[in-house]
N, C-alpha and C positions, 0 to 999 in steps of 0.2 A: 305696140311692142310689149310683150309680156315679160315675166320674170323668168329668165332662162335657167338660172340656178334651181328655181323651184320646179321647173319643167323637167330638169334632169333627175330630180328626186322622184317624180311621179312614177316612172317605170319600176323603181325599187319597191315603192310602197304598194303599187298594184300587184307586183309578183307576190308580196307577202299576203295581201288580202286575198288573191286567188288561191294561194297555197292553203290558207286557213278555211276559206269557204269550201274547198274541195273536201275537207273532212268535217264539214258542217259546223264549223266554229267561227267566231268573229275574232279578228286581230285587234286587240285593244292597244293601239299605239299611243293614243292620248297625247297628240302633239301639243306643244306649248301654245298658249294664247299670247298674242303680241299686242300690247296696249301702248298707246301714245299719250304722254303726259306733258303738259307744258302750259305756259301762259297764253292768254288770249292773242290771237293773230300770230302765233309763233311759227305757224306752218305745219301744224300736226296733221291735218287732213291731207295736205299735199304729200307729206312723207309717206302716209299710209297708202295713198293712191299710187304713188310711184313704186312702192313695194309690190302691189298687185300688178302694176302695169296697165291699169285701166283708168279712164277718166270718168268718174261717176259720182263724186262727192260735192256738195255745195260749198263754195268758198267765196270769200269777200272780206271786207273790213269790218271791224267790230266783232261782236259775238255771233258767229254763224252756227256753229255746232252747239245746240242748246239742249239736246237730249243725247245720252250715250247711244252709239250706233254699234250694235253687235253684228259684225259681218262674218257670216260662216261661209267659207269657201269649201265647195264640195266638188270633188272630181266627177265629171259626167262627160258623155260623148258629145252632148249638145251644149250650147252656151246660151244661158238665159238666167234671169234673176227673179226672185219672188219674195214678197214680204209676208211676215207672220200675220199681219193685220188684214191682208187681202190675199189669202192663199190661192184662190181660184184664178188669179191673174198672173200670167207669165210675161216678163218684160224682156224683150230682146234688144231694145234700144236703150243704151245707158244714159242718154240724155233724159228719157222719161224716168229712169231710176232716180236721178238727181232731183227732178221735179216732185216725184212722189215723197222723197225724204223731206223736202222743204214743206210740202203740203201737210204731211203727217206731223212734222214738228209744230207747225202753226196750229194744227187742230187741237193739240193738247196744251201748248204753252202760250197760244195767242201770237200775234204778229208784232208785239211790242217788246221784244228782247227777253221775254220770260223764259225760265228754264224749268226742267222736269227731270227727276231721277228715273222715270219710266222709260226703258230702253226701246229703241227701234230695232227689230230683228230682221236682218236682210240676209238672204241666202243667194249666193252667186254660184251657179253650176257651170263649169267650164272644163274642157279638156286640158287646160293650161294651168291648173291649180292643184294644190294638195288640200286634203281635208284639214282645214286650219281655221282658227277663230282669231279675227282681228277686232280690236276695239277702239273706236274713235271717241274720245272723251271731251266734254266741254273744257274750254280754256280756263285756267285759274285766273280769277279776277278779284279785286278788292273793293271796288266802288260800285254800288248798284246803280243801274240805269233802267229807264222804262218801267216795266212791271216787275222787275226783279226784286226779291225780298231784301230786307236790310242785312240779313246774315248770309248773303250770297256767297261770300268767301268760304265759310264753313260748310255750307251746303255742298258746294262743288268739291271741296276737299274730301268730305265723307263719301261722296259719290265715286270719286277717284279711288279712294282707299279700298272700297268694296271690290274693285276690279283688279287692282294691282297687288292685293295682299295674297292672292293664290300663289302657292309655291311654284307652280308650272308656268307662270306668266312671265314673259320677257318684257322688260320696261324700256321703252325708248323715251329717254328724258330729253325733250326738245327745247332748245334755248336759242333765241335769235342772237346772232353775233354782235348786233348793235345794242345789246343789253348787258349790263354788268353780270357776269357769270356767277359771282359770289352771292348775288341776290336771287339766284335761280330757285323758285319754289318747286320746280319739277325735280331737280336734283335733291333737294331737301326731302320731299315726299318719298322719292325712290330710296333714299338712305333709310328712312323710317321703317320701311317694310322689307328692305334688302340690305341690312347692315354690312354684310360681307361683300357686297358689290358683285355678286356672281351673276345676277341676271339683269343688270342695268348697263345700258349702252348710251353714252352721251351723243346727241345729234345736235350739231351747230348749223342753223339755217341763216339765210339772208346774209351770206358772206359778201355778196356783191353790193350790199347797201351800206357797208361800213364807211366811216369818214375817210376821206382821202388822206393817204399817208399813214393809215393804221391798218393793222391786220390781226388775225387771230392765230398766228403761227404757233406761239407758245402754248396756247390752249389745245390746238389740234395735235401737237407733238406730245401732249399729256405731261408737260413739265410744270406749267404754272399752277393749275388746280387738278391734280391727278385723279383719275378714276381707274378702277381695276381693269375694266375693259376699254378704256380710252374713249376718244371722241372721233366722230366721223362727220366731216363737213359736207353739206349738200347745198345746191342752189336750185330752188324751186322756180316754177313760172311765176312771173309777176301778175298782178291783177290785169294789166294791159294785155299780157300774153294770153291769159285765160279768156278775156273778152274777145280777143282776136282769134280765138279757136286755135291756138298753137298746140299741136299734138305732142304727146309725151316723147315720141321719138326725136323730134326736133329739139324739145326742151333738154333731153339728155345729151344731144350733140352740143348744145350751147353750154351746158354745164361742164362737159369735158373740155371744151375750148377755153372756158373761163379758168379752170385749174391749170391747164398747160401753159396759158399765156400770163398768169399772175406770177410775179417774181417771188412772192413769199410761199406759194403753194406748189410751184411746178415740180419741185424735187420729191413731193409726196403725192403727186397727181393720181398715181395708181392706187393709193389708199384713201382717196377722197371720192365723193360723189355717190349718187344713188346706186349705181351698179355695185360699188364696194359695200354699201349698206345691205343690199340684197344678198351679196355673197356671205357677209358676216352672219346675217340672220339665217340664211340657208344652211350655213355650217352648224349653227346652233341646232337647226332641225335634224341635221345629219347626226350630230352628237347624240341627240335624244333618241333617234331611232336605234343607233348603235348601243345605247345604254339599255334599251328594252330587249335587245336581242338575246342576252343571256337567260333572262327569265322565260322568254318565249321558247328558247332552245331546250331548257330543262323541262318545261311543260310537255313539249313534243316528245322528248326522249323517254320521260316516264310513261307516257301513253304507248310508245313504241315497245318499251320493255314489257308492259302488261299484255301486249298482243303477241309477243314472240312465240310463247309456248303453244297457243292455239293455232297460230299461223303455221308452225312447223308441221302440225298434223295435216293441214289442208294443202301444203305446197304441192304434193304429189297425189292429191286426192282424185280418184276416178269413181264417180258415183255408181256406175253400172258394173264395176269389176266384181265378179262372184267371189273371188278369193278374199277381197276386202270385206264383202258382206258376211262371209263365214267367220272370218276373224273377229269382225265387230260384234256378231251375234254371241259368239262364245265369250268374248271379253265382257259384254254387258250382262250376260246371265251370271257369269262368275262374280262381277262386281256387285250385282244385286244380292247374291247370296252372302257375300262378305258384309255389305252394308246391313242386311237384316240381322245377321248374327251380332254385329257390333252394337246395333240399336237395342237388341234384346239383352245381351250379356254385358254391355257397357264397354267403353273404350276410352283410352286417353287421348286419342286424336280426334279432331273435329267435334269437340264437346259443345253441346248446345247450352249456352249460359242464360238463355232467356226464359225457358220453361222446361218442365219435365217432359220426357219423351220415352216411348218404348218401354224398356225393361223397368225404368224407375217408376213409371206409372203403374205397371203391373205389380210391382212390389208394394206400392201404396195401397192397391186394391186388396192384396193378400193380408197386410198387417195393420191397415187402418180402416178401410171401408168394410171389409168382411167381418172383423170382430165387432164393429159397431152395429152392423146389421144383426149379428147374433144376439147381442145384448138388447137391441131394440125390441126384438120379439120375446125377450125374457118375460116370464109370467108376472102377473100383477098379484100382489099378496092376497088381497080380498077374494079375488076370483079363484085363486089357487086353493085357498082354505075352504071356500064353498064347494069346489069341485071335489076335494078330499072328503069332506063331510058327506056329500051325496054318495060318493063311491063306497065309503064305509057302511053307510045305512043300507045301500042297495045290496051289498054283499051279504050283510046280516039278514036281510029280508024282514020276515015277521018276528025273528027272534031279536033279543037284546043281547048284543055281543059282549063277552067278558074280556076278549083279547083283541089286540089290534091286528086286523087281517093283512097279510103280505100281499094278497091279491090287489088290494087298493093301491099299494105302492107300485106294483107292475102296471096297473091300468094308467095311473097318472104319469109314470115315467114314459110309457109308450106314447101317450098323447103329446108330451113335451118334445120327444125325439121326432115325431112326425113334423113338428113345426120347423124343424131345421131344414127341411127340403127347400122351402122358398128362399131363404138367404143364400143357400149353397148354389141353387140354380142361377140366381141373380149374379152371384160372383162369377160364374162361368160367362154369362152374357157380357159382363163388364170387360172380362179379359179378352173375349172375342173381338169386341169393339176396338179395344187398343191394338190388337194384332192387325186388324184390317186397316186401321190408321197407319200403323207402321209400314205395312206393305205399300200403301199409297205414297207415303213419304219416300220410301226407297225407289219406287218406280218413277219418281219425278226426274231422275237422271236419264231415263229412257225417252224423254220428251222429244228427242230428235226423230224418233221412229214411232209415231202414234199407234200403229197397228201392233207393234211389238209390246208397247206398254199396255195397251188394252187387253191383249191376250194374256200377258204375264199376270195382271191383276185378276183377271177372270179365273185363270187356272188355280192360282194360290188361294183366292178367296173361296172358290168351290171346295177345295181341299180342306180349308179350315172349317167350313160349314159341315163337311162330312165328319170331321173329327169332333165337332161340337156334339153331335148326337151320341157318339161313343163315350165322350167324356161325361155327358150328363147321365147316361145309363150307368156308367161306373160309379158315379157319386150317389145316385139313388140306391145302387146295390150296397154301397157302404152303409147307408142309413138303414136299409132293410137288414143288413147283417147285424147292426146294433139292436134292431128291434127283435131279432130272432131269438136272442138269448140275453137275459138280464143277469149279468155276472155280479152277484152280490158278495162274491168272495174276492173282489178286486182289492188290491193292497191299499188303495187310497180311499176305499169306501169306509164310511165311519161305523157301519154296523148298527144293529138294533139297540144295543145297550147304550152306546155313546149318543145315539140319536135322542134318547129320552133326557139325557142331561145337558144336551147341547143348547147354548144360548141362541135365542132368536136373532141375535145380532151377527150370526156367523156370516150371513150374506153381505154384511157390511164391512168385512175385514179389509183393511186397506194396506198400502205399502208403508215403508218406514216413514214415520211422521214428518221428519225434517227433509225428506227427499224432494228436490225440486223436479217437477214433471215437465213443466213447459214455461218458457218466457216469451213474450212478444207484445207488439202493439195491437190494441183493440180500441174501438171507439164505443163509448157509452152513448147509446142512440136516443134514449127517451128522457134526458134531462130537459126540463121545460126551458123554453126560450128566455123566460124571465131570469132564469139562473144561469144563462150563458149558452143554452142549446147543447147540441151533441158535442162531445170532446174526446180527444184521443189521449189514452193513458198507456203506460207500460205495465203489463199484467204479469204476475208471477204466480203459478199454480203449483202448490205443493199437495202432499197427500192429506193435509189437514185443513188447508185454507186457501182462499183466492185473495191475493193482495194486489192493489194497484198504486203506481207511483207517478210522480210528475214526468220523469224521463228514465232512460235506461241506466242512469247512475245509481238508482235505487236509494237515494238519500232522502228524498221527501216523500214519505208514505202518505197516501191520501186515505186509504181505508183498508181494513182487513176483514174478510167475510169467512166465518167458519163454513165447512162443507156439510155439516149435519143437516139432514132433512132437505137437502137441495136437489132439484131435478132440472132437466133441460127440456125446453119445448121449442118447436120451430115457430118463426115469426115470418109473415109474408113481407117481401121486399116492398118498400114504399113506392108510390107512383113516380115520384121525382127522384128517387135515390137510385144510385147505381151500385150500392153496397148490399152484401148479403148478411142477413141478420138471424141471430138466435137468442133465446132468453133464458135466464136462470131465475127460478122462483122457489119459495119455500112451501113444502107440502102441507105445513100446518097453518097456512094462511097468515103468516107473519110478514111484516115488512122486511124486505131483504136489504134495502139501502135507503136510509132516511125515510121518506114517506112513500117510497116506491115498493109495490108488491112484487115487482119483478124488475130486473135490469136487462135491458136489451143490448146485446154486444154485437158490433158490426165488423165484418171483414171485407176486403177488397174482392175476394173471389170465393166461389163455392168450395173450392179445394181447401182453402184456409179454414172455412167453417167446418168441414169434415174432419180436418186434422185436429182442430180444437176440441171437437166433440169426442174424438178418440182419446185425446189427453184427459178430458173430464171423466171418461169411462175408467181409465186407469186409476184416477183418484176416487173412484167410487160414486160419481154423480151420474145417474142413469137418466135416459130419456123418459118423458112422460108417456103414460099409456092411455089410450082411449077407454075410459071406464063406462061400463054399462050400469047405469043406476036402476037396478031392478031388485027391489025389496032388500037392499043392502042393510037397512036398519033392522029388518025382521031377522035376517040371517045372523047379524051381530048378537041379537038378543037370544037367538037360538043356541049360538055357541056358548054364550055366557050362562045359559040356564042349565047346560049339561056338562059338568066339570070333567067327567070321564071321556066324553066325546071330544072335548077340548084338548085333553092330554093325548088322545090318539091322533087327532089331526096334527098336533104339534110334532109328534114323533114321525109320522109319515112325511110331513112337510120338510123336516130336517133330512130324512133319507132321500127324498126326491131331490133336494137341493144338492146333496152330496153327489148323487149318481149322475144328475144332469151336468154338473160341473166337470165330472170325469169325461163324459161324452163330448161336451163342448171342447175341452182340451184336445181330445183325440181328433175331432173333426177339424179344429183349427190347424192341427198339425198335418193332417192327411190331405186336406183340400189343395193346398199349394203344390204338394208332391204329385197329386193325381193330375192336376191341370198341366203341370210342367211336363210330366211323362207322356200323357196321352195326347196333349195338344201342341205345346210350344216346341218341345224337342222333336216331336214327329214332323211338325211343319218344317223345322230347320233341316232335318234329314231329307224331306221331300224336295226342298228347294235345291239342295246340294246334289242330289242324285237323280231325281226324276223330272225336274221341271224342263230341262232341255229336250228330253224325249217327248214330253207332252206338247211343247211348242212346235217341234218338227211335224208331229202328227196332226196338229190343228190347222196348219196352213204351210204353204211352201215358203222357202226362204226369201225369194224375191218380194213376195207381198209383205212379209214380216218386216224386212229391212228397207222398205220403201220410205225414202226420206220425206219429211214434211216440207211443204212449201216455205213455211217460216224458217225452217233450218237451212234450206238452200239459200234463201234470201239473206239470212244472217251470215253464212259463209261467204257469199259474194261481197256483202257489205264489209266484212272484216278484212278480206283480202284487198278490197279497194281502199279502205282506211289505212291499212298497213302501207301500201305503195304511196298514198298521198302524204302520209307522215314522213316517209323517207324523202320524198320529193320536196316537202316543206323544209326538212332539215338541210337538204342540199342548197335550196334557195337562200336560207339564212347564212349558210357558209359562204355562198357567193357574195352576198351583200357585205358580210364581214370583211371579205378580202377586197371588194371593189370600192369601199368607202373608207375615208380617212377621218379619224376624230382628232380634234385639236385639244390639248390639255388646257385646263383652267389657268388663266394668267395668275401670277403671284400677287399677293396683296400689295396695296400701295398705301401711302400715308394720306388718307382722305379725311383727317380730322379738321381740315379746313371747312368741311361741310357743316359741322356742328358749330364751330367757332364763328363762322361767317354768317350763318343763317339764324343764329340763336335770337338775335334782335328783331328779326323780321316776321316772326310768327307769334302773335299774341297768345294763342292757345294751341300748343302743338298737339296733334291728334295722338301721337305715340311717343314714347320716350326713345330717342335715337340711341343705338348702341355704338359705342366707340370702337374703332378698329385701330389697334396699336401695332406698329411694325413688329414683326416677329424678330426674335434675336438672330443675328447672323446675316440679316439683310442690310446692305449698305444704305444709309439714310439718303434722303433727297439732298442733292447738292446744287447749289447756285454758283455760277461763276465759271471761268475758264477751266476746263479739265481736258486732258487728252482722251481720245477715243473716237469712235464713229459717231455720226449725227444721232441725236435723241429724237427718233421718229417712231410712229407706231408700226409694229410688225404686222403683216397681213394675217388674217385669221387662220389661213390654211398652212402657213409656213412657220409659225412661231407661237410660243405660249403667251406672250405679253405684248402690250402696246408700249412698253417703256424701254428706252435705250439711253445710253450716255449722251451728254450734251455735245453740241457742235463746237469744235475747237476754234473755228474762225471768227466766232461772234464775239464782239466786245462785251465786257462785263466788269464788275467791281474787282479790285485787286484781291481783297480777302475772300476766303471761301466760307460759306455759311452752312452749317449742319443743322438740318431740321430737328426741332425738339420732338422726341417721341411721346412726351407727356401730353395727352389730349386736353388736360385741364389747365395747362400753363398759359400765360398770356402770349399773344402772338409775338413772335420774335421781330426784332428790328434790324435793319441793315442800313449801312450808309447810303444815302440817296445819291443817284448818279445824274449828273446834268444831262438833260435831254433837250433836243432841239424841238421847240414847240412851234408848230405852224402858226402863221399869223392870225388865223381864225380862232385860236384858242386863248382865252384870257390867262394872264399870269396867275400864279398861285395854285394851279392844278397840281395835286400831289403826284409824286413819281409813280409811274405805271408799271414798275417791275418788282413789286415786293414778293416775297416767297410764300407768305401764309395767306392772309385774307385781304387782298388788295381792294381798293375802291372800285377799280374797273378791271375787267379781264383782258381788255384789248391793249394792244402794244402800239406805241408811237415809234415809228422806225425812222432812221436817217434816210434822206432822199437818195444818197448814192447807193448803187447796187452792191449786193453782197458778193462774196466770192462764188456763190452757187449760181448767180444769175447768168 
């Protein structure tokens, strides 16, 4: 005979599991563990076995359970058992399971009563069980026997505490009725880990073995030594019954007969016995399932809401409807045009916060990369002077010139202007690459229709490539226009007279000295390992200097480096490094920082490096040029030997510098305008006005709007998921209405546990937490009082196991109110004369105290009570 209450819960749990598995998720109910705790031979294994409704655990006298048994019940269509230590073998005969448990216990602990904390893991698969974990623990013992260690008591207690400390475990504190309840180690340990008594149920076994004339009625009515969840009495099979192969069905019948026929228990027979224990535990499982339903429901509802919008589109979806295809094509092309424009022009909605994209990257090319490329090709001083001197000499020919020839100026200027073509064309290439990347990002929304996406990308990219040729032609035309006429009458041109007086430092003019150009983190990469290795600092670049600080508060300055004679050079990235590096050095071969000829500065990305280089350009720190060492020394000597030639070179050099600056300024202004007009704006207009026509001409509508297999699968999966979620929510609603949860019983005064058991544990494992009666709750009362009988209320019908006392029972004349102070001495009441059976010696103390009695059992008069 199985556990019927558990079997009734199985369909509910299966429905939930099926609902969640249909949406590809697992339903984490995490049902509580049920652990049995008690003294040796208290009947723990029998209680656990009766709960499962199967006969499979070893039992006998003395210490039988010598290793923890973790029993995992798993719902399955077939019934069998398997052990973790021999997974390949399936046991269908439960007698073999018992023998394997005994053999495995002996294998680790020996056959002479030894114990071990290493658990035996047993899984029982059955159609009659819930997915649940039960733990059979060794009995609490104090005196070592056989091969047991001297600290056996503490070892077993530590072992038990490991299993019952988990918040989701239910504790069955098993105490035999023929033992003093106040000395129950099981109740004391349960109190340590569960001070509120929310997950502890008292189980009283061996009620049929009590001395004649005594009973445990007061205990079972939760009056004598109250627990929050009360006590349940059970009568297990005796060793003789087990040896005689008495099955569980017959044992439950005998147990029922015992409670109905016993005069002290017949009035509460419905709340006693193994079936009632099963009912209480199953109700706890039901409560747990109901508690998890709200979180499961909210999880499903949030998923359902996230699908609502997309499912709305698919509800009346017909893939082959031509009207739908036309509408979808127009909408997608229109959306593509809007997305492209937003990415180029910028938009407040759907902003990418992770990286620059579209228009922002193009802006960076215009105002950081392009100016940097212009300066990078800027002339080298020595080369320029040498070229000017050659030009002057070649123009004069065999004659010695008296005046500075303006033809030399024109020749040098034109040579410098021609050099602008390369960075200008490179700028166009960079912008084209960004435009093509932007097109690809925008077409990602067309992924449902691969042919449409492919054609859109092809048409727009082809158009961009066409515009590339026209844009480059226009830019080359701009440079040719600059070459066609050298306008020496330009208002910004310094003129011949000023060029002679101008300082050679004109090319080094900088911004306002105190102006901060840039701040940010950089890593100095080439500090030696002996001095701490590479280190990150907060850098501040001004027009005059580069400073670095410990952090961005800029309080602790590490160093300040003047910018005079500094230049930038590229450094190859290290083999093991993922940082991008550039270096600053002094052109006069001086140390830049301490003993370093150059400092290597590292950034996380190449974009950061380019941005810092552009900032250094604004501060007047230029990149290094590749110098051709070809008779430099001879030329220097030549210049110095001819003062007149030196003056002419200096004049033309200043004129060239002034005029090239004018052209650079003009080109830097015209380049972005030309690219915007001829390429970017043209592409936007093409997408808005002509893309649709090109799409229609490239392929027919049906082939363009052919849905991808992935998209069709995704749509089907989404609709299936939507309906499965709705079904799961309906099932949760059904379970909520078809199950009843019982409220938690109110607290009771269980301070007797601390007071009574404090002298019995030499080294308590945990400090017990006292539970004081809350204000407003009537204190525990002893003696005659009006009201219904004080009996436990069934778990399904009431919140508590406590009720007022029985009016018909004799008691002391005075009424005693329990002291709510847990630290006060146990209260005393006048002793009541009791009839002692002849077998009990005189001098036994009264067995009806209210606080911590010497025995929990009650000696009753022989005459029947009014309830008999």
